[in-house]
Every structure is written in C-alpha cells, then in structure tokens.
ZAPATOR-502208 format. One record per residue: residue number from 1; residue in three letters; x, y, z of N, C-alpha, C in turn. Coordinates in Angstrom, 3 decimals, padded with zeros to 6 digits, always signed. Layout:
% ZAPATOR-502208
+-----+------+----------+----------+----------+----------+----------+----------+----------+----------+----------+
: pos : code :      n.u :      n.v :      n.w :     ca.u :     ca.v :     ca.w :      c.u :      c.v :      c.w :
+-----+------+----------+----------+----------+----------+----------+----------+----------+----------+----------+
: NUM :  ALA :        X :        Y :        Z :        X :        Y :        Z :        X :        Y :        Z :
...
+-----+------+----------+----------+----------+----------+----------+----------+----------+----------+----------+
END
This chain:
% ZAPATOR-502208
+-----+------+----------+----------+----------+----------+----------+----------+----------+----------+----------+
: pos : code :      n.u :      n.v :      n.w :     ca.u :     ca.v :     ca.w :      c.u :      c.v :      c.w :
+-----+------+----------+----------+----------+----------+----------+----------+----------+----------+----------+
:   1 :  MET : -016.343 : +001.891 : +025.653 : -015.413 : +002.241 : +024.598 : -015.741 : +003.646 : +024.102 :
:   2 :  ASN : -014.731 : +004.466 : +023.937 : -014.924 : +005.823 : +023.426 : -015.020 : +005.798 : +021.907 :
:   3 :  SER : -015.892 : +006.621 : +021.381 : -015.980 : +006.708 : +019.924 : -015.092 : +007.862 : +019.445 :
:   4 :  PHE : -014.601 : +007.714 : +018.230 : -013.734 : +008.730 : +017.648 : -014.573 : +009.753 : +016.902 :
:   5 :  THR : -014.330 : +011.017 : +017.176 : -014.971 : +012.102 : +016.445 : -013.874 : +013.028 : +015.947 :
:   6 :  PRO : -013.699 : +013.126 : +014.615 : -012.644 : +013.995 : +014.093 : -012.964 : +015.461 : +014.352 :
:   7 :  PRO : -011.949 : +016.311 : +014.319 : -012.202 : +017.753 : +014.465 : -013.207 : +018.217 : +013.407 :
:   8 :  ARG : -013.909 : +019.267 : +013.702 : -014.995 : +019.761 : +012.848 : -014.588 : +019.917 : +011.377 :
:   9 :  LEU : -013.396 : +020.466 : +011.131 : -012.956 : +020.676 : +009.750 : -012.702 : +019.370 : +008.989 :
:  10 :  LEU : -012.533 : +018.278 : +009.711 : -012.245 : +016.998 : +009.060 : -013.470 : +016.084 : +008.958 :
:  11 :  ARG : -014.629 : +016.580 : +009.344 : -015.829 : +015.749 : +009.340 : -016.502 : +015.654 : +007.986 :
:  12 :  GLY : -016.119 : +016.495 : +007.062 : -016.740 : +016.484 : +005.739 : -016.560 : +015.152 : +005.037 :
:  13 :  ARG : -017.455 : +014.855 : +004.157 : -017.506 : +013.571 : +003.466 : -016.205 : +013.226 : +002.730 :
:  14 :  HIS : -015.541 : +014.212 : +002.150 : -014.366 : +013.936 : +001.323 : -013.070 : +014.513 : +001.881 :
:  15 :  MET : -013.130 : +015.230 : +002.979 : -011.963 : +015.950 : +003.477 : -010.793 : +015.019 : +003.819 :
:  16 :  GLN : -011.036 : +013.908 : +004.502 : -009.931 : +013.032 : +004.878 : -009.299 : +012.370 : +003.663 :
:  17 :  SER : -010.104 : +012.043 : +002.660 : -009.543 : +011.498 : +001.414 : -008.687 : +012.543 : +000.716 :
:  18 :  PHE : -009.169 : +013.764 : +000.687 : -008.425 : +014.856 : +000.059 : -007.093 : +015.082 : +000.762 :
:  19 :  LEU : -007.116 : +015.165 : +002.088 : -005.889 : +015.436 : +002.838 : -004.889 : +014.287 : +002.714 :
:  20 :  GLY : -005.392 : +013.077 : +002.562 : -004.504 : +011.927 : +002.406 : -003.765 : +011.895 : +001.089 :
:  21 :  SER : -004.224 : +012.689 : +000.130 : -003.599 : +012.641 : -001.193 : -002.824 : +013.906 : -001.559 :
:  22 :  ILE : -002.702 : +014.858 : -000.645 : -001.931 : +016.056 : -000.975 : -000.440 : +015.710 : -001.037 :
:  23 :  SER : +000.301 : +016.491 : -001.771 : +001.699 : +016.150 : -002.043 : +002.562 : +016.076 : -000.782 :
:  24 :  LEU : +002.312 : +016.918 : +000.209 : +003.113 : +016.859 : +001.440 : +002.938 : +015.504 : +002.107 :
:  25 :  ARG : +001.719 : +015.027 : +002.222 : +001.461 : +013.706 : +002.818 : +002.139 : +012.614 : +001.990 :
:  26 :  ARG : +002.011 : +012.702 : +000.678 : +002.619 : +011.707 : -000.212 : +004.140 : +011.664 : +000.002 :
:  27 :  GLN : +004.770 : +012.830 : +000.104 : +006.224 : +012.887 : +000.313 : +006.611 : +012.295 : +001.667 :
:  28 :  LEU : +005.847 : +012.611 : +002.706 : +006.144 : +012.084 : +004.045 : +006.026 : +010.566 : +004.083 :
:  29 :  VAL : +004.983 : +010.041 : +003.465 : +004.780 : +008.584 : +003.453 : +005.878 : +007.900 : +002.652 :
:  30 :  ARG : +006.203 : +008.429 : +001.481 : +007.241 : +007.804 : +000.654 : +008.603 : +007.849 : +001.357 :
:  31 :  THR : +008.873 : +008.918 : +002.103 : +010.126 : +009.000 : +002.868 : +010.129 : +007.953 : +003.976 :
:  32 :  ALA : +009.026 : +007.842 : +004.700 : +008.940 : +006.858 : +005.785 : +009.032 : +005.428 : +005.249 :
:  33 :  ALA : +008.491 : +005.191 : +004.054 : +008.448 : +003.840 : +003.478 : +009.623 : +003.562 : +002.538 :
:  34 :  ARG : +010.653 : +004.387 : +002.557 : +011.737 : +004.248 : +001.577 : +012.430 : +002.889 : +001.669 :
:  35 :  TYR : +012.577 : +002.321 : +002.873 : +013.243 : +001.028 : +002.996 : +012.329 : -000.095 : +002.491 :
:  36 :  LEU : +011.050 : +000.009 : +002.776 : +010.080 : -000.953 : +002.238 : +010.113 : -000.928 : +000.713 :
:  37 :  ILE : +010.078 : +000.261 : +000.139 : +010.080 : +000.418 : -001.316 : +011.380 : -000.127 : -001.909 :
:  38 :  ALA : +012.501 : +000.188 : -001.281 : +013.804 : -000.260 : -001.795 : +013.949 : -001.775 : -001.767 :
:  39 :  ARG : +013.322 : -002.434 : -000.812 : +013.443 : -003.886 : -000.686 : +012.342 : -004.646 : -001.425 :
:  40 :  SER : +011.423 : -003.924 : -002.035 : +010.325 : -004.560 : -002.770 : +010.821 : -005.123 : -004.092 :
:  41 :  GLN : +010.283 : -006.273 : -004.441 : +010.648 : -006.942 : -005.681 : +009.392 : -007.126 : -006.522 :
:  42 :  ASN : +009.488 : -006.817 : -007.811 : +008.363 : -007.058 : -008.711 : +008.201 : -008.547 : -008.940 :
:  43 :  GLU : +006.972 : -009.009 : -008.861 : +006.663 : -010.397 : -009.158 : +005.373 : -010.437 : -009.954 :
:  44 :  ILE : +005.326 : -011.318 : -010.929 : +004.117 : -011.480 : -011.728 : +003.418 : -012.748 : -011.262 :
:  45 :  VAL : +002.146 : -012.612 : -010.923 : +001.338 : -013.736 : -010.471 : +000.447 : -014.172 : -011.626 :
:  46 :  ASP : +000.551 : -015.438 : -011.988 : -000.277 : -015.995 : -013.056 : -001.602 : -016.439 : -012.443 :
:  47 :  CYS : -002.684 : -015.794 : -012.854 : -004.010 : -016.071 : -012.299 : -004.819 : -017.026 : -013.179 :
:  48 :  GLY : -004.213 : -017.511 : -014.251 : -004.906 : -018.410 : -015.162 : -005.648 : -017.655 : -016.242 :
:  49 :  ASN : -006.041 : -018.359 : -017.291 : -006.779 : -017.784 : -018.419 : -006.081 : -016.569 : -019.024 :
:  50 :  GLY : -004.767 : -016.540 : -018.990 : -004.017 : -015.431 : -019.581 : -003.967 : -014.179 : -018.723 :
:  51 :  VAL : -004.500 : -014.243 : -017.519 : -004.508 : -013.083 : -016.617 : -003.272 : -013.126 : -015.732 :
:  52 :  GLN : -002.533 : -012.031 : -015.726 : -001.359 : -011.898 : -014.866 : -001.467 : -010.589 : -014.101 :
:  53 :  LEU : -001.055 : -010.619 : -012.836 : -001.059 : -009.412 : -012.013 : +000.356 : -009.100 : -011.561 :
:  54 :  LEU : +000.702 : -007.822 : -011.600 : +002.000 : -007.371 : -011.121 : +001.888 : -007.071 : -009.631 :
:  55 :  CYS : +002.766 : -007.665 : -008.856 : +002.770 : -007.469 : -007.404 : +004.132 : -006.954 : -006.966 :
:  56 :  GLN : +004.157 : -006.245 : -005.863 : +005.402 : -005.877 : -005.207 : +005.464 : -006.699 : -003.925 :
:  57 :  HIS : +006.506 : -007.514 : -003.819 : +006.687 : -008.383 : -002.666 : +007.859 : -007.854 : -001.852 :
:  58 :  THR : +007.637 : -007.698 : -000.550 : +008.708 : -007.265 : +000.350 : +008.837 : -008.292 : +001.462 :
:  59 :  PRO : +009.968 : -009.029 : +001.500 : +010.165 : -010.017 : +002.561 : +010.213 : -009.342 : +003.926 :
:  60 :  PRO : +009.913 : -010.095 : +004.993 : +009.998 : -009.511 : +006.341 : +011.437 : -009.143 : +006.673 :
:  61 :  GLN : +011.595 : -008.182 : +007.534 : +012.938 : -007.704 : +007.871 : +013.783 : -008.786 : +008.539 :
:  62 :  SER : +013.152 : -009.656 : +009.325 : +013.904 : -010.699 : +010.021 : +014.298 : -011.838 : +009.091 :
:  63 :  GLY : +013.633 : -011.927 : +007.933 : +013.901 : -013.013 : +007.010 : +013.160 : -014.291 : +007.374 :
:  64 :  GLN : +012.482 : -014.310 : +008.507 : +011.740 : -015.495 : +008.928 : +010.363 : -015.520 : +008.275 :
:  65 :  LYS : +009.850 : -016.715 : +008.072 : +008.516 : -016.852 : +007.498 : +007.502 : -016.773 : +008.634 :
:  66 :  ARG : +006.807 : -015.659 : +008.685 : +005.810 : -015.462 : +009.736 : +004.500 : -015.024 : +009.124 :
:  67 :  ARG : +004.119 : -013.822 : +009.418 : +002.834 : -013.283 : +008.992 : +002.939 : -012.627 : +007.615 :
:  68 :  VAL : +001.835 : -012.676 : +006.874 : +001.771 : -012.083 : +005.539 : +000.607 : -011.105 : +005.508 :
:  69 :  ALA : +000.844 : -009.929 : +004.951 : -000.219 : -008.949 : +004.732 : -000.317 : -008.707 : +003.231 :
:  70 :  VAL : -001.514 : -008.898 : +002.688 : -001.760 : -008.703 : +001.263 : -002.613 : -007.454 : +001.099 :
:  71 :  PHE : -002.149 : -006.541 : +000.247 : -002.844 : -005.270 : +000.024 : -003.347 : -005.188 : -001.407 :
:  72 :  ILE : -004.608 : -004.850 : -001.556 : -005.206 : -004.607 : -002.863 : -005.758 : -003.190 : -002.834 :
:  73 :  HIS : -005.339 : -002.366 : -003.762 : -005.713 : -000.955 : -003.782 : -007.187 : -000.747 : -004.109 :
:  74 :  GLY : -007.643 : +000.459 : -003.901 : -009.020 : +000.829 : -004.220 : -009.162 : +001.354 : -005.633 :
:  75 :  TRP : -010.331 : +001.889 : -005.901 : -010.683 : +002.404 : -007.219 : -009.657 : +003.430 : -007.687 :
:  76 :  GLU : -009.141 : +003.272 : -008.877 : -008.162 : +004.158 : -009.496 : -006.857 : +004.281 : -008.723 :
:  77 :  GLY : -006.607 : +003.357 : -007.808 : -005.367 : +003.365 : -007.052 : -004.342 : +002.439 : -007.668 :
:  78 :  SER : -003.293 : +002.164 : -006.912 : -002.255 : +001.222 : -007.336 : -001.508 : +000.751 : -006.094 :
:  79 :  ALA : -000.565 : -000.134 : -006.314 : +000.261 : -000.627 : -005.213 : +001.151 : +000.473 : -004.643 :
:  80 :  GLU : +001.229 : +001.609 : -005.333 : +002.035 : +002.749 : -004.883 : +001.185 : +003.842 : -004.230 :
:  81 :  SER : -000.110 : +003.593 : -004.039 : -000.982 : +004.602 : -003.428 : -000.512 : +004.947 : -002.021 :
:  82 :  THR : -000.652 : +006.199 : -001.664 : -000.158 : +006.694 : -000.381 : -000.744 : +005.922 : +000.792 :
:  83 :  TYR : -002.058 : +005.755 : +000.810 : -002.689 : +005.061 : +001.938 : -002.219 : +003.609 : +002.032 :
:  84 :  LEU : -001.976 : +002.987 : +000.900 : -001.541 : +001.606 : +000.886 : -000.094 : +001.494 : +001.366 :
:  85 :  LEU : +000.774 : +002.375 : +000.883 : +002.169 : +002.376 : +001.327 : +002.276 : +002.659 : +002.826 :
:  86 :  SER : +001.457 : +003.576 : +003.314 : +001.488 : +003.920 : +004.731 : +001.143 : +002.703 : +005.594 :
:  87 :  SER : +000.073 : +002.016 : +005.247 : -000.346 : +000.831 : +006.009 : +000.660 : -000.304 : +005.864 :
:  88 :  ALA : +001.131 : -000.530 : +004.647 : +002.100 : -001.598 : +004.398 : +003.385 : -001.357 : +005.188 :
:  89 :  ASN : +003.839 : -000.116 : +005.228 : +005.070 : +000.201 : +005.954 : +004.916 : -000.066 : +007.451 :
:  90 :  GLU : +003.775 : +000.282 : +008.008 : +003.541 : +000.023 : +009.440 : +003.636 : -001.471 : +009.739 :
:  91 :  LEU : +003.010 : -002.292 : +008.908 : +003.048 : -003.738 : +009.145 : +004.423 : -004.328 : +008.846 :
:  92 :  TRP : +005.101 : -003.804 : +007.843 : +006.445 : -004.286 : +007.539 : +007.381 : -004.016 : +008.721 :
:  93 :  ASN : +007.205 : -002.863 : +009.355 : +008.004 : -002.551 : +010.542 : +007.675 : -003.459 : +011.723 :
:  94 :  GLU : +006.536 : -004.146 : +011.644 : +006.156 : -005.146 : +012.659 : +006.557 : -006.556 : +012.192 :
:  95 :  ASP : +007.380 : -006.621 : +011.159 : +007.964 : -007.857 : +010.634 : +006.995 : -008.723 : +009.820 :
:  96 :  TYR : +006.051 : -008.096 : +009.159 : +005.182 : -008.815 : +008.233 : +005.861 : -008.925 : +006.875 :
:  97 :  ARG : +005.552 : -009.975 : +006.147 : +005.868 : -010.088 : +004.724 : +004.769 : -009.297 : +004.021 :
:  98 :  ILE : +005.119 : -008.419 : +003.101 : +004.153 : -007.540 : +002.445 : +004.012 : -007.913 : +000.976 :
:  99 :  VAL : +002.765 : -008.036 : +000.525 : +002.464 : -008.255 : -000.883 : +001.465 : -007.177 : -001.297 :
: 100 :  ARG : +001.904 : -006.293 : -002.196 : +001.037 : -005.221 : -002.709 : +000.671 : -005.572 : -004.141 :
: 101 :  ILE : -000.609 : -005.731 : -004.399 : -001.086 : -006.199 : -005.699 : -001.625 : -005.036 : -006.525 :
: 102 :  ASN : -001.188 : -004.975 : -007.771 : -001.779 : -004.057 : -008.750 : -002.856 : -004.823 : -009.503 :
: 103 :  LEU : -004.071 : -004.337 : -009.465 : -005.104 : -004.942 : -010.292 : -004.789 : -004.671 : -011.758 :
: 104 :  ARG : -005.412 : -005.384 : -012.656 : -005.121 : -005.229 : -014.083 : -005.280 : -003.785 : -014.517 :
: 105 :  ASP : -004.306 : -003.317 : -015.290 : -004.301 : -001.966 : -015.862 : -004.233 : -000.862 : -014.811 :
: 106 :  HIS : -003.633 : -001.123 : -013.677 : -003.429 : -000.103 : -012.648 : -001.938 : +000.007 : -012.369 :
: 107 :  GLY : -001.530 : +001.171 : -011.894 : -000.111 : +001.401 : -011.593 : +000.735 : +001.185 : -012.815 :
: 108 :  ASN : +001.879 : +000.577 : -012.654 : +002.779 : +000.358 : -013.775 : +002.599 : -001.039 : -014.381 :
: 109 :  SER : +001.374 : -001.550 : -014.311 : +001.109 : -002.910 : -014.806 : +000.529 : -002.928 : -016.223 :
: 110 :  HIS : +000.468 : -001.787 : -016.903 : -000.140 : -001.746 : -018.230 : +000.569 : -002.640 : -019.232 :
: 111 :  ARG : +001.847 : -002.842 : -019.049 : +002.572 : -003.695 : -019.982 : +002.230 : -005.133 : -019.730 :
+-----+------+----------+----------+----------+----------+----------+----------+----------+----------+----------+
END
C-alpha cells in the first residue's frame, strides 16, 4: 500500500486546517452542497434531563430507508462547518440519509 505524502507546502501542522476554512473553499463547498442544504430539515432531539440538540436531517435522494450517516462537528464547529458539509454532501450523493448534529450552544442552536 502506498502512503500519502502531501506536497511540501501542505505538510505544516496547521496548513490543511487553514486552507479548509478559507472563504473560497467555503463558497465552493456550499455551492456543491446546495441541494443537501435545501432539503435539510431542522429537528430537535430530546436527550433527556432537559437537554435538546438541534439537528439537520436530510432524507436520502431515493426516499428509501437505507444507510444513515451521523455527523458531529469538532471543537468550535457546527453542523454548517465546511468540512462537515463537504463529507455529508459526498455521502448524500451516494444515497445516505444525513443527520448533522449541533452540540449544545453551537451553530444556530443557542435558542
């Protein structure tokens, strides 16, 4: 098996994270994921003890009940994070049901 070695300029500890969050990348991902975003529905999940999480649920394109992909964002992220939308869109195009979860007080879940 061949190992992956990024180009020299991309080997830095933070470079790939930085490049993933620049506005051009964000615009490209949001454009590619526009149908996923448009078909997403807000749902509140009751976790008990007064805890509720806001999720974005996107049914599979075929409408059939098949595979489910659940995404939970990283530190200071949200269900709208570029890396999360990019991955979710790829799987949605493979006919997965997508559930993107906002952890408490992240994204637009403050209310």
